[in-house]
C-alpha positions, 0 to 999 in steps of 0.5 A: 554484421560483420564490417566491410573490406576496405580497399585504398587505390592510390591515384586518381588517373585511368588506371586508378579508377579503373580499379576503383570503379571495377572492383566496386562493381562487386556485390560485396559492399566494399567500402573503396577510397580513392586518394589523388594528390593533386587537386585534379582526377584524370588529368592524362586523360583531359589532356590525351589526343589533343583533348580528344583521348586516345582510349585504346588502339584498334589493335586485335592482334595480341601479337602484334600489340604486344611489338608496341611495349619496349618494355613490359610486352612479356608481362602484358602476353599474360594479363592482355588474356584477362582483359584486351583492346576488344573488352576495352571497346566493349567497357564503355559500349555498355556504359554508353561510349561508342569509340571509332576509329581513325585511319592510323589505328587510334581510338577516340570517343565518338563525341571526339572529347576527353570530357566523354571519358572522364564523365563515364568514370566518374559515373561509375565511380559515383555508382560504384560508393567509391569515395574520392578524397584530393590533396591526399598524397602517400608518404609511407605504406607500413604492414605488420603480419596480418595487421591492416595496411597503415598509410601515412599522408603528406599532411600527417594523417594516417587511413587504414586499409584491406588492399592497397592499389598503387596506381600513382604513375611513374615518377621522374626520379628514384627517390620519389620511390622511397615509399615503395622500396621502403617495403621491400619492392624493387625500382627501375630505374626511371628514364623519360620516354616518348620526347623529341628532339632537340637540334639546336642551331640547325637550319632546318628548324627555321621550317618549324610547322612542316611535315613529311608523311613518312621518313626513316629516323637511325639512332647513328651507330645503332640499329635502332630506327623507326618509320613513320610522320614526322614534324619539323618544329622551332626546337628540331623534330617530333612526330610519331616517327621521332616518339616512337625512337624516343620510347625503345631507345630510351635508355640508350639515349639517357646514357648517351647524356641526349647527345648523339647524332642521327640519321634521317632517310626522307625517302624511305622507299630509296636507298643511295643506290636506288635513287641515284638511279631514279635521279639519272632516270628525272636527270634525262626526262626533265633535263631543261627544267629547274631543279627548284621548279620539278620536285619529283618528290613528295617533299614540300617545297619549302623543305626541297629549298632546304636541301638545295641550300645544304647542297649548295645547289643553284635552285635555277639550274637545269637538271642536265646541269647538276654537277655530279658532286653535289648531285651525290650530296643530295643523294645522301641528304635525302636518304642519310642526312645526319643531324646531331641532336643536344638534349630532349623536350618533353612531349607534354600530351604523352608523357610517359617514364621508362622504370618503376615496380620491378614487374618480376615482383608482380603477379600477372595474374592478379596484379599483387606484389609478391612480397607484400600480400594484399599490395597490388599495382596497376597501370605506368608505376609499374615497368611497363611503358608503350608507344604513343598510339594508346597503347599507355592507355590501354595497359592501364585499364588492362593493369586497372581491371586485373587488379581489382579483380585479384583484390575482390577474388582475395576478400572472397577468398578470405586470403587478405 
């Protein structure tokens, strides 16, 4: 009887598990070993979505879905034909896990617990015979001619494999990719993505906890901007609009060393001209009422008072008595408030790195390396990243599934 082929998956996160369990769900009798360098499995799955796990997004248009990936969209365009959001939903459904859709399109398990997803993946690993080894960081990968891979672990022990899938997530520093550049792959310089904006020493931070449902944030001097809910924190600004902008502007902001000006339109349905007309109308209709008491917009009262203070407007003055100079300041701050950002804060729950393995060196149909036969990639180790909302997990499921399929196909055809 022939010795079973062996697949080693490096990384015990979403992409690694999805590759391992789907490769194991075949009748080839593969030996599958999953290596995790830490003492925790699926840690990102655990904390995602506030402990609920934002599994994917209810986006069923491929064209719309691809707009959510600042990097790697052209690669995913081809990959999504093999495994898309609908396939993710069906995969979990077949294993008794139903997903629900929230108003913003994010999809979570009906249980509202990330443990449901973790238990499902662990159950599949057990069912398909995947062996798991913890505290097993890989230090070096070698492959000579047609010989099996030789993996050297951090503790000095070695493991052989016929195929290897690297799904260990992204790294914040280029030096952490050296074990991959040593086998011939090129790395796109990693920079942080999905982070919040620090605005030190600005009085707006005293309003921490206040949120607005809709605002536009723009990087001054560029065309980079995003619209959506925004949250004021004790260090600056956060929320979907800021996180999305940080993703699209990741490389630009890294070059700026995270010091730049932003413009915030707190009333995105207005520009300065249309807001001036609206305020003229307000002054006519409620002329005798105090400005502080009659906030004519859906702006939280404390934020409204902050705007009045910034414009040196007496809150007890009447709308009819608002001087032209102060009115112009108010219009400006509501439609284009300028704030100086100095630094960033990692949004722990959604931490993502832009950069990684150059995807031009990877076959989108199989996730196999074009440089090293038998080496596969899945998840964030690739230079692919999405905005917040379940898009990075969808990348993990898609690339993990395709890598598993690619490994099985290669073994079946004796390619490996």
